[in-house]
C-alpha positions in Angstrom: -13.2 -6.2 -10.9 -15.1 -7.0 -7.4 -18.6 -6.1 -7.1 -20.2 -5.4 -3.7 -24.3 -5.1 -4.4 -26.8 -3.8 -1.3 -29.4 -6.0 -0.3 -32.4 -5.9 2.3 -32.1 -7.6 5.4 -35.6 -10.0 6.2 -34.1 -11.9 9.0 -31.5 -12.8 11.5 -30.0 -15.7 13.3 -26.5 -15.6 14.5 -23.9 -14.6 12.0 -26.1 -15.5 9.2 -29.3 -13.5 7.1 -31.5 -14.2 4.5 -31.3 -10.6 2.2 -33.5 -9.7 -0.2 -31.8 -8.4 -3.9 -34.4 -7.6 -5.7 -37.1 -10.6 -5.2 -34.3 -13.3 -4.8 -33.5 -14.6 -0.8 -30.0 -15.3 -0.7 -28.6 -16.7 2.7 -25.6 -14.2 3.8 -23.0 -14.0 6.6 -23.3 -11.2 8.8 -20.0 -12.3 10.8 -19.0 -8.9 10.1 -21.9 -6.5 10.6 -24.5 -6.5 12.9 -27.4 -5.7 11.0 -31.7 -5.6 12.4 -34.3 -6.8 10.0 -35.3 -3.9 7.8 -32.0 -2.6 7.4 -30.1 -2.6 4.1 -26.2 -4.3 4.0 -23.3 -4.2 1.4 -22.5 -7.8 0.5 -20.1 -9.3 -2.2 -19.0 -12.8 -2.4 -21.6 -13.7 0.1 -20.1 -11.6 3.1 -22.1 -8.7 4.8 -19.4 -5.8 4.6 -21.8 -2.6 5.9 -24.7 -1.7 6.8 -26.4 0.9 4.7 -28.3 4.0 4.9 -31.7 3.0 3.4 -31.3 6.0 0.3 -27.8 5.2 -0.8 -28.9 1.5 -0.9 -31.4 2.1 -3.3 -29.9 5.0 -5.4 -27.2 2.0 -5.7 -29.6 -0.4 -6.5 -31.1 1.7 -9.4 -28.0 2.6 -10.4 -27.7 -1.4 -11.5 -31.0 -1.6 -13.1 -29.9 1.4 -15.6 -27.2 -1.0 -16.3 -29.2 -3.4 -17.0 -31.3 -2.0 -19.0 
């Protein structure tokens, strides 16, 4: 089973971005999409595969938090 997780883009430099996942900042390859800082991306295996609407991303983040609890 594969899981993709939404995160908030903090900065973009070339094909790499700093993405925040609930306080954890990770380098993510954004070569497949064109995100801007402040947007959310869906990340799988270190690669952003989709730029997401904020509401949808926050909904998924909340569902993952419920699963963790």
